[in-house]
PDB file of N, H, CA, C and O in Angstrom:
ATOM      1  N   UNK A   1      -9.890 -21.195  -2.418  1.00  0.00           N
ATOM      2  CA  UNK A   1      -8.786 -20.703  -2.568  1.00  0.00           C
ATOM      3  C   UNK A   1      -8.087 -20.425  -4.086  1.00  0.00           C
ATOM      4  O   UNK A   1      -7.460 -19.454  -4.509  1.00  0.00           O
ATOM      5  N   UNK A   2      -8.392 -21.443  -4.586  1.00  0.00           N
ATOM      6  H   UNK A   2      -8.901 -22.232  -4.242  1.00  0.00           H
ATOM      7  CA  UNK A   2      -7.780 -20.694  -6.042  1.00  0.00           C
ATOM      8  C   UNK A   2      -9.013 -20.106  -6.623  1.00  0.00           C
ATOM      9  O   UNK A   2      -8.768 -19.445  -7.632  1.00  0.00           O
ATOM     10  N   UNK A   3      -9.793 -20.134  -6.413  1.00  0.00           N
ATOM     11  H   UNK A   3      -9.991 -20.672  -5.593  1.00  0.00           H
ATOM     12  CA  UNK A   3     -10.820 -18.654  -7.246  1.00  0.00           C
ATOM     13  C   UNK A   3      -9.891 -17.453  -6.707  1.00  0.00           C
ATOM     14  O   UNK A   3      -9.639 -16.480  -7.419  1.00  0.00           O
ATOM     15  N   UNK A   4      -9.377 -17.604  -5.333  1.00  0.00           N
ATOM     16  H   UNK A   4      -9.581 -18.394  -4.755  1.00  0.00           H
ATOM     17  CA  UNK A   4      -8.894 -16.017  -5.244  1.00  0.00           C
ATOM     18  C   UNK A   4      -7.415 -15.829  -5.398  1.00  0.00           C
ATOM     19  O   UNK A   4      -6.823 -14.769  -5.195  1.00  0.00           O
ATOM     20  N   UNK A   5      -6.835 -17.046  -5.803  1.00  0.00           N
ATOM     21  H   UNK A   5      -7.315 -17.907  -5.967  1.00  0.00           H
ATOM     22  CA  UNK A   5      -5.531 -16.894  -6.349  1.00  0.00           C
ATOM     23  C   UNK A   5      -5.664 -16.649  -8.017  1.00  0.00           C
ATOM     24  O   UNK A   5      -4.914 -15.854  -8.583  1.00  0.00           O
ATOM     25  N   UNK A   6      -6.555 -17.311  -8.644  1.00  0.00           N
ATOM     26  H   UNK A   6      -7.164 -17.957  -8.184  1.00  0.00           H
ATOM     27  CA  UNK A   6      -6.931 -16.462  -9.938  1.00  0.00           C
ATOM     28  C   UNK A   6      -6.869 -15.303  -9.951  1.00  0.00           C
ATOM     29  O   UNK A   6      -5.910 -14.731 -10.470  1.00  0.00           O
ATOM     30  N   UNK A   7      -7.972 -14.592  -9.327  1.00  0.00           N
ATOM     31  H   UNK A   7      -8.751 -15.057  -8.906  1.00  0.00           H
ATOM     32  CA  UNK A   7      -8.047 -13.414  -9.066  1.00  0.00           C
ATOM     33  C   UNK A   7      -6.902 -12.579  -8.973  1.00  0.00           C
ATOM     34  O   UNK A   7      -6.697 -11.617  -9.712  1.00  0.00           O
ATOM     35  N   UNK A   8      -6.180 -12.950  -8.079  1.00  0.00           N
ATOM     36  H   UNK A   8      -6.347 -13.732  -7.479  1.00  0.00           H
ATOM     37  CA  UNK A   8      -4.619 -12.281  -7.883  1.00  0.00           C
ATOM     38  C   UNK A   8      -3.772 -12.044  -9.148  1.00  0.00           C
ATOM     39  O   UNK A   8      -3.099 -11.034  -9.358  1.00  0.00           O
ATOM     40  N   UNK A   9      -3.882 -12.989  -9.871  1.00  0.00           N
ATOM     41  H   UNK A   9      -4.429 -13.809  -9.700  1.00  0.00           H
ATOM     42  CA  UNK A   9      -3.528 -13.394 -11.500  1.00  0.00           C
ATOM     43  C   UNK A   9      -3.791 -12.095 -12.487  1.00  0.00           C
ATOM     44  O   UNK A   9      -3.064 -11.185 -12.885  1.00  0.00           O
ATOM     45  N   UNK A  10      -5.247 -12.458 -12.702  1.00  0.00           N
ATOM     46  H   UNK A  10      -5.839 -13.197 -12.379  1.00  0.00           H
ATOM     47  CA  UNK A  10      -6.254 -11.664 -13.191  1.00  0.00           C
ATOM     48  C   UNK A  10      -6.533 -10.248 -13.010  1.00  0.00           C
ATOM     49  O   UNK A  10      -7.154  -9.544 -13.806  1.00  0.00           O
ATOM     50  N   UNK A  11      -6.047  -9.900 -11.945  1.00  0.00           N
ATOM     51  H   UNK A  11      -5.543 -10.472 -11.298  1.00  0.00           H
ATOM     52  CA  UNK A  11      -6.624  -8.319 -12.009  1.00  0.00           C
ATOM     53  C   UNK A  11      -5.616  -7.440 -12.301  1.00  0.00           C
ATOM     54  O   UNK A  11      -5.777  -6.430 -12.985  1.00  0.00           O
ATOM     55  N   UNK A  12      -4.318  -7.875 -11.683  1.00  0.00           N
ATOM     56  H   UNK A  12      -4.187  -8.696 -11.128  1.00  0.00           H
ATOM     57  CA  UNK A  12      -3.004  -7.008 -12.420  1.00  0.00           C
ATOM     58  C   UNK A  12      -2.588  -7.317 -13.586  1.00  0.00           C
ATOM     59  O   UNK A  12      -1.557  -6.775 -13.985  1.00  0.00           O
ATOM     60  N   UNK A  13      -3.297  -8.285 -14.444  1.00  0.00           N
ATOM     61  H   UNK A  13      -4.135  -8.725 -14.120  1.00  0.00           H
ATOM     62  CA  UNK A  13      -3.482  -8.387 -15.921  1.00  0.00           C
ATOM     63  C   UNK A  13      -4.467  -7.281 -16.556  1.00  0.00           C
ATOM     64  O   UNK A  13      -4.067  -6.548 -17.461  1.00  0.00           O
ATOM     65  N   UNK A  14      -5.453  -7.216 -16.167  1.00  0.00           N
ATOM     66  H   UNK A  14      -5.778  -7.811 -15.432  1.00  0.00           H
ATOM     67  CA  UNK A  14      -6.736  -6.376 -16.437  1.00  0.00           C
ATOM     68  C   UNK A  14      -6.142  -4.920 -16.417  1.00  0.00           C
ATOM     69  O   UNK A  14      -6.185  -4.041 -17.277  1.00  0.00           O
ATOM     70  N   UNK A  15      -5.533  -4.942 -15.074  1.00  0.00           N
ATOM     71  H   UNK A  15      -5.498  -5.656 -14.374  1.00  0.00           H
ATOM     72  CA  UNK A  15      -4.765  -3.225 -14.595  1.00  0.00           C
ATOM     73  C   UNK A  15      -4.053  -2.757 -15.833  1.00  0.00           C
ATOM     74  O   UNK A  15      -4.463  -1.902 -16.618  1.00  0.00           O
ATOM     75  N   UNK A  16      -2.604  -3.632 -15.918  1.00  0.00           N
ATOM     76  H   UNK A  16      -2.271  -4.327 -15.281  1.00  0.00           H
ATOM     77  CA  UNK A  16      -1.516  -3.135 -16.739  1.00  0.00           C
ATOM     78  C   UNK A  16      -2.427  -3.163 -18.466  1.00  0.00           C
ATOM     79  O   UNK A  16      -1.947  -2.465 -19.359  1.00  0.00           O
ATOM     80  N   UNK A  17      -3.518  -3.888 -18.711  1.00  0.00           N
ATOM     81  H   UNK A  17      -3.907  -4.455 -17.985  1.00  0.00           H
ATOM     82  CA  UNK A  17      -3.760  -3.675 -20.004  1.00  0.00           C
ATOM     83  C   UNK A  17      -4.853  -2.568 -20.114  1.00  0.00           C
ATOM     84  O   UNK A  17      -4.807  -1.847 -21.111  1.00  0.00           O
ATOM     85  N   UNK A  18      -5.651  -2.400 -19.359  1.00  0.00           N
ATOM     86  H   UNK A  18      -5.689  -2.985 -18.549  1.00  0.00           H
ATOM     87  CA  UNK A  18      -5.957  -0.996 -19.217  1.00  0.00           C
ATOM     88  C   UNK A  18      -5.549   0.291 -19.356  1.00  0.00           C
ATOM     89  O   UNK A  18      -6.055   1.257 -19.927  1.00  0.00           O
ATOM     90  N   UNK A  19      -4.169   0.085 -18.504  1.00  0.00           N
ATOM     91  H   UNK A  19      -3.758  -0.700 -18.040  1.00  0.00           H
ATOM     92  CA  UNK A  19      -3.514   0.955 -18.433  1.00  0.00           C
ATOM     93  C   UNK A  19      -2.863   1.527 -19.419  1.00  0.00           C
ATOM     94  O   UNK A  19      -2.621   2.734 -19.427  1.00  0.00           O
ATOM     95  N   UNK A  20      -2.559   0.819 -20.232  1.00  0.00           N
ATOM     96  H   UNK A  20      -2.755  -0.161 -20.226  1.00  0.00           H
ATOM     97  CA  UNK A  20      -1.943   0.575 -22.060  1.00  0.00           C
ATOM     98  C   UNK A  20      -3.264   1.328 -22.553  1.00  0.00           C
ATOM     99  O   UNK A  20      -3.396   2.547 -22.654  1.00  0.00           O
ATOM    100  N   UNK A  21      -3.935   0.632 -22.753  1.00  0.00           N
ATOM    101  H   UNK A  21      -3.828  -0.359 -22.671  1.00  0.00           H
ATOM    102  CA  UNK A  21      -5.048   1.484 -23.641  1.00  0.00           C
ATOM    103  C   UNK A  21      -5.605   2.652 -23.560  1.00  0.00           C
ATOM    104  O   UNK A  21      -5.997   3.278 -24.545  1.00  0.00           O
ATOM    105  N   UNK A  22      -5.715   3.169 -22.012  1.00  0.00           N
ATOM    106  H   UNK A  22      -5.397   2.661 -21.212  1.00  0.00           H
ATOM    107  CA  UNK A  22      -6.342   4.013 -21.418  1.00  0.00           C
ATOM    108  C   UNK A  22      -5.888   5.150 -20.630  1.00  0.00           C
ATOM    109  O   UNK A  22      -6.389   5.699 -19.649  1.00  0.00           O
ATOM    110  N   UNK A  23      -4.682   5.406 -21.373  1.00  0.00           N
ATOM    111  H   UNK A  23      -4.274   4.961 -22.170  1.00  0.00           H
ATOM    112  CA  UNK A  23      -3.658   6.557 -20.646  1.00  0.00           C
ATOM    113  C   UNK A  23      -4.321   7.669 -20.039  1.00  0.00           C
ATOM    114  O   UNK A  23      -3.920   8.242 -19.026  1.00  0.00           O
ATOM    115  N   UNK A  24      -5.481   7.992 -20.775  1.00  0.00           N
ATOM    116  H   UNK A  24      -5.806   7.526 -21.598  1.00  0.00           H
ATOM    117  CA  UNK A  24      -5.717   9.215 -20.191  1.00  0.00           C
ATOM    118  C   UNK A  24      -6.542   8.797 -18.959  1.00  0.00           C
ATOM    119  O   UNK A  24      -6.409   9.591 -18.028  1.00  0.00           O
ATOM    120  N   UNK A  25      -7.152   8.018 -18.773  1.00  0.00           N
ATOM    121  H   UNK A  25      -7.259   7.372 -19.529  1.00  0.00           H
ATOM    122  CA  UNK A  25      -7.649   7.421 -17.626  1.00  0.00           C
ATOM    123  C   UNK A  25      -7.264   6.720 -16.183  1.00  0.00           C
ATOM    124  O   UNK A  25      -7.901   6.035 -15.383  1.00  0.00           O
ATOM    125  N   UNK A  26      -5.508   7.374 -16.253  1.00  0.00           N
ATOM    126  H   UNK A  26      -4.990   7.931 -16.902  1.00  0.00           H
ATOM    127  CA  UNK A  26      -4.603   6.482 -15.521  1.00  0.00           C
ATOM    128  C   UNK A  26      -5.340   6.872 -14.140  1.00  0.00           C
ATOM    129  O   UNK A  26      -5.763   5.932 -13.467  1.00  0.00           O
ATOM    130  N   UNK A  27      -5.556   8.398 -13.593  1.00  0.00           N
ATOM    131  H   UNK A  27      -5.212   9.161 -14.140  1.00  0.00           H
ATOM    132  CA  UNK A  27      -5.691   8.447 -12.195  1.00  0.00           C
ATOM    133  C   UNK A  27      -6.850   8.018 -12.001  1.00  0.00           C
ATOM    134  O   UNK A  27      -7.268   8.153 -10.851  1.00  0.00           O
ATOM    135  N   UNK A  28      -7.742   7.383 -12.987  1.00  0.00           N
ATOM    136  H   UNK A  28      -7.402   7.274 -13.922  1.00  0.00           H
ATOM    137  CA  UNK A  28      -8.938   6.645 -12.283  1.00  0.00           C
ATOM    138  C   UNK A  28      -8.635   4.975 -11.996  1.00  0.00           C
ATOM    139  O   UNK A  28      -9.065   4.171 -11.169  1.00  0.00           O
ATOM    140  N   UNK A  29      -7.734   4.906 -13.046  1.00  0.00           N
ATOM    141  H   UNK A  29      -7.385   5.559 -13.718  1.00  0.00           H
ATOM    142  CA  UNK A  29      -7.083   3.217 -12.941  1.00  0.00           C
ATOM    143  C   UNK A  29      -6.420   3.158 -11.499  1.00  0.00           C
ATOM    144  O   UNK A  29      -6.536   2.277 -10.647  1.00  0.00           O
ATOM    145  N   UNK A  30      -5.862   4.065 -11.471  1.00  0.00           N
ATOM    146  H   UNK A  30      -5.768   4.780 -12.163  1.00  0.00           H
ATOM    147  CA  UNK A  30      -4.806   4.035 -10.283  1.00  0.00           C
ATOM    148  C   UNK A  30      -5.354   3.841  -9.176  1.00  0.00           C
ATOM    149  O   UNK A  30      -4.893   3.104  -8.305  1.00  0.00           O
ATOM    150  N   UNK A  31      -6.696   4.669  -9.075  1.00  0.00           N
ATOM    151  H   UNK A  31      -7.070   5.268  -9.783  1.00  0.00           H
ATOM    152  CA  UNK A  31      -7.613   4.621  -7.750  1.00  0.00           C
ATOM    153  C   UNK A  31      -8.141   3.608  -7.485  1.00  0.00           C
ATOM    154  O   UNK A  31      -8.234   3.139  -6.351  1.00  0.00           O
ATOM    155  N   UNK A  32      -8.704   2.965  -8.841  1.00  0.00           N
ATOM    156  H   UNK A  32      -8.629   3.346  -9.762  1.00  0.00           H
ATOM    157  CA  UNK A  32      -9.328   1.554  -8.753  1.00  0.00           C
ATOM    158  C   UNK A  32      -8.278   0.819  -8.196  1.00  0.00           C
ATOM    159  O   UNK A  32      -8.354   0.413  -7.036  1.00  0.00           O
ATOM    160  N   UNK A  33      -7.231   0.591  -8.960  1.00  0.00           N
ATOM    161  H   UNK A  33      -7.170   0.920  -9.902  1.00  0.00           H
ATOM    162  CA  UNK A  33      -6.213   0.001  -8.080  1.00  0.00           C
ATOM    163  C   UNK A  33      -6.057  -0.262  -6.852  1.00  0.00           C
ATOM    164  O   UNK A  33      -6.157  -1.309  -6.212  1.00  0.00           O
ATOM    165  N   UNK A  34      -5.835   0.651  -6.611  1.00  0.00           N
ATOM    166  H   UNK A  34      -5.753   1.502  -7.130  1.00  0.00           H
ATOM    167  CA  UNK A  34      -5.428   1.164  -5.101  1.00  0.00           C
ATOM    168  C   UNK A  34      -6.574   0.358  -4.146  1.00  0.00           C
ATOM    169  O   UNK A  34      -6.197  -0.515  -3.364  1.00  0.00           O
ATOM    170  N   UNK A  35      -7.675   0.639  -4.246  1.00  0.00           N
ATOM    171  H   UNK A  35      -7.981   1.348  -4.882  1.00  0.00           H
ATOM    172  CA  UNK A  35      -9.280   0.063  -3.836  1.00  0.00           C
ATOM    173  C   UNK A  35      -8.917  -1.248  -3.755  1.00  0.00           C
ATOM    174  O   UNK A  35      -8.885  -1.911  -2.718  1.00  0.00           O
ATOM    175  N   UNK A  36      -8.606  -1.673  -5.012  1.00  0.00           N
ATOM    176  H   UNK A  36      -8.632  -1.134  -5.854  1.00  0.00           H
ATOM    177  CA  UNK A  36      -8.498  -3.124  -5.185  1.00  0.00           C
ATOM    178  C   UNK A  36      -7.547  -3.974  -4.170  1.00  0.00           C
ATOM    179  O   UNK A  36      -7.745  -5.085  -3.678  1.00  0.00           O
ATOM    180  N   UNK A  37      -6.395  -3.036  -4.014  1.00  0.00           N
ATOM    181  H   UNK A  37      -6.234  -2.134  -4.414  1.00  0.00           H
ATOM    182  CA  UNK A  37      -5.383  -3.707  -2.974  1.00  0.00           C
ATOM    183  C   UNK A  37      -5.441  -3.744  -1.837  1.00  0.00           C
ATOM    184  O   UNK A  37      -4.868  -4.653  -1.236  1.00  0.00           O
ATOM    185  N   UNK A  38      -6.274  -2.600  -1.052  1.00  0.00           N
ATOM    186  H   UNK A  38      -6.740  -1.862  -1.540  1.00  0.00           H
ATOM    187  CA  UNK A  38      -6.863  -2.623   0.092  1.00  0.00           C
ATOM    188  C   UNK A  38      -7.963  -3.391   0.452  1.00  0.00           C
ATOM    189  O   UNK A  38      -8.176  -3.675   1.631  1.00  0.00           O
ATOM    190  N   UNK A  39      -8.769  -3.798  -0.569  1.00  0.00           N
ATOM    191  H   UNK A  39      -8.596  -3.567  -1.526  1.00  0.00           H
ATOM    192  CA  UNK A  39      -9.562  -4.868  -0.467  1.00  0.00           C
ATOM    193  C   UNK A  39      -8.933  -5.906   0.162  1.00  0.00           C
ATOM    194  O   UNK A  39      -9.049  -6.226   1.345  1.00  0.00           O
ATOM    195  N   UNK A  40      -8.142  -6.507  -0.834  1.00  0.00           N
ATOM    196  H   UNK A  40      -8.048  -6.247  -1.795  1.00  0.00           H
ATOM    197  CA  UNK A  40      -7.264  -7.805  -0.975  1.00  0.00           C
ATOM    198  C   UNK A  40      -6.372  -7.769   0.506  1.00  0.00           C
ATOM    199  O   UNK A  40      -6.139  -8.888   0.963  1.00  0.00           O
ATOM    200  N   UNK A  41      -5.938  -6.793   1.168  1.00  0.00           N
ATOM    201  H   UNK A  41      -6.127  -5.884   0.797  1.00  0.00           H
ATOM    202  CA  UNK A  41      -5.218  -6.574   2.472  1.00  0.00           C
ATOM    203  C   UNK A  41      -5.897  -6.592   2.904  1.00  0.00           C
ATOM    204  O   UNK A  41      -5.511  -7.717   3.222  1.00  0.00           O
ATOM    205  N   UNK A  42      -7.450  -6.398   3.777  1.00  0.00           N
ATOM    206  H   UNK A  42      -7.763  -5.484   3.519  1.00  0.00           H
ATOM    207  CA  UNK A  42      -8.091  -6.648   4.584  1.00  0.00           C
ATOM    208  C   UNK A  42      -8.951  -7.833   4.348  1.00  0.00           C
ATOM    209  O   UNK A  42      -9.499  -8.361   5.315  1.00  0.00           O
ATOM    210  N   UNK A  43      -9.125  -8.311   3.121  1.00  0.00           N
ATOM    211  H   UNK A  43      -8.680  -7.882   2.334  1.00  0.00           H
ATOM    212  CA  UNK A  43      -9.441  -9.806   2.806  1.00  0.00           C
ATOM    213  C   UNK A  43      -8.721 -10.946   3.701  1.00  0.00           C
ATOM    214  O   UNK A  43      -9.045 -11.702   4.618  1.00  0.00           O
ATOM    215  N   UNK A  44      -7.246 -10.575   2.720  1.00  0.00           N
ATOM    216  H   UNK A  44      -6.984  -9.961   1.975  1.00  0.00           H
ATOM    217  CA  UNK A  44      -6.147 -11.674   3.623  1.00  0.00           C
ATOM    218  C   UNK A  44      -6.102 -11.516   5.245  1.00  0.00           C
ATOM    219  O   UNK A  44      -6.019 -12.522   5.950  1.00  0.00           O
ATOM    220  N   UNK A  45      -6.164 -10.141   5.831  1.00  0.00           N
ATOM    221  H   UNK A  45      -6.231  -9.324   5.258  1.00  0.00           H
ATOM    222  CA  UNK A  45      -6.188  -9.975   6.925  1.00  0.00           C
ATOM    223  C   UNK A  45      -7.300 -10.727   7.716  1.00  0.00           C
ATOM    224  O   UNK A  45      -7.006 -11.193   8.817  1.00  0.00           O
ATOM    225  N   UNK A  46      -8.595 -10.876   7.204  1.00  0.00           N
ATOM    226  H   UNK A  46      -8.833 -10.497   6.310  1.00  0.00           H
ATOM    227  CA  UNK A  46      -9.760 -11.303   7.920  1.00  0.00           C
ATOM    228  C   UNK A  46      -9.435 -12.964   8.029  1.00  0.00           C
ATOM    229  O   UNK A  46      -9.472 -13.587   9.090  1.00  0.00           O
ATOM    230  N   UNK A  47      -9.180 -13.424   6.988  1.00  0.00           N
ATOM    231  H   UNK A  47      -9.150 -12.919   6.126  1.00  0.00           H
ATOM    232  CA  UNK A  47      -8.888 -14.624   6.546  1.00  0.00           C
ATOM    233  C   UNK A  47      -7.714 -15.668   7.043  1.00  0.00           C
ATOM    234  O   UNK A  47      -7.619 -16.874   6.816  1.00  0.00           O
ATOM    235  N   UNK A  48      -6.690 -14.632   7.942  1.00  0.00           N
ATOM    236  H   UNK A  48      -6.767 -13.652   8.126  1.00  0.00           H
ATOM    237  CA  UNK A  48      -5.683 -15.511   8.699  1.00  0.00           C
ATOM    238  C   UNK A  48      -6.262 -15.425   9.948  1.00  0.00           C
ATOM    239  O   UNK A  48      -5.756 -16.010  10.905  1.00  0.00           O
TER     240      UNK A  48
END
């Protein structure tokens, strides 16, 4: 669980930094972020 929580913190940080550095890749990053959110939602739904 601790590993999962650390990912919840780390992933948005990486996303924000990546967005700032790669603004021209915004659409790609946004798609990857949405995929990650969908994955986390499915993961939590299975876990409960």
